[in-house]
C-alpha positions, 0 to 999 in steps of 0.5 A: 500500500502506498503511504498517505499523508493528508497534507500531500493529498490536499496539495496534489492538483490531480485529486479533486477535493472540497473542504466542509467546515474544517475537514477535507473530502476527496473525490473517491474516483480520484483517490482510486486512480491515485492509489491504484487500490480497491477502495470499495469498502471506504465509506463515502458521502455525495457532495457537490464539487467543482470539477473542470468548471462544472458543479457535480455531485460525486462520491467523496471520502475523508482522509480518516475514511480511507485510512480506516478502510485500509486498516480494516483491509490489512487486518482481513488480509493478515487473517486470510494469510495466517489461515492459508498458512495454517491450511497449508501446514495441516495439508502437508502433515496430512500429505506426509501421513498419506504418502507413508501409508500404502493402500495397494501393494503392487509387485512388478 
């Protein structure tokens, strides 16, 4: 995952953003392109945003929303990897037991 800093996102001209109260909201589609990650789990709100001189209502998310979703994704990924490793370990023990046991006795 690409490291993120909110200040750099705010300065980046390729990401459309809007500030409400004191919180910045980033165009979700721009963030997906910028990070090249699946952000489908990120919570979003639809906000009006000026894009290329036109007012559009787009999906927006805060920096905290992105970081929370990335943390949850990383935790899920770590659980999946550990369960996969456990499964492989169990399979290898089973496979070793099976190869040491012969059901058929062939003589040639």
